[in-house]
N, C-alpha and C positions, 0 to 999 in steps of 0.2 A: 490580501497578502501583500507583503512588502517586496521590494526589488530582490532582496536576498532569497526570499522564499520562492519567488517566480523563477529565479535562476536555478535554484535547487531542483524544482519540479521539472524544468526544461531539460537539465542535464540528466536527471534520473530517468525521465521518459526516453531520452535518446539511448541511454545505457540499457534500459530494459528491452527496447526494440532490437538491440544488437545481440542480446543474450539468448542463446539456444536453451539454456536452463530455464530462464524466465518464460520463454515461449511454451516449453513443454509443461511447466507448472500451470500456466494460464489455461492451456488446453484441458488439463485435468480439472481445473476449476470450472470451466465452461460445461464440460461433460457431466460433472457432478451436479451442477445446478439444473441441467436438463432433466436429470433423474429426479431431483427434488420437485420440480414442477409437476412431474407425472405422479409422484407418490404422495405428496402432501395435499391436504385440503387447502382451499384458498386462505382460510384463517390461519392455519399452521404456517403456510408460506409467508403470510404477512408478518407474523411474529418472528419467523426465522430471518427475514429480510431486515426487520428492525434491529434484531440482535447483531446480525452480520454488519450492518452499517455502523453500529456502536463500536464493535470490535475494530473495524477498519479505521474509524476516526481515532480511536485510542492508539492504534499502531502508527498512524500517520503522525500524530503528535509525538510519539516516542521516537520515530525516525528523525523528525525535525530537531528534537532536543539533542539526540545523539550527534547529529551533524554539527549543530552549533557547538556542542561540547568538544567535538573533534577539532573544530577550528580554534576554539579557545585553548585547548591543550597544545596544538601546534604552535600557536603564538607564544605560549608560555615556554615551550622548548627553545624557541628562537631567542628569547630574551632572558 
């Protein structure tokens, strides 16, 4: 990651930790995962985790691109 990306992650992490909405959604995520661990076979859980990782990576890239586009749009508005 470059410096801009590190700054983005740092600020986003701080914002997430301050957000009640995020904390509630994260708790639902944790509880749902616990249910999956109980219900799925080890092979099914492995496939699900692989899929979930791919989804999260895609979402992270999308967020990064949206952030960079927002900065570019802001600069264009100023000039």
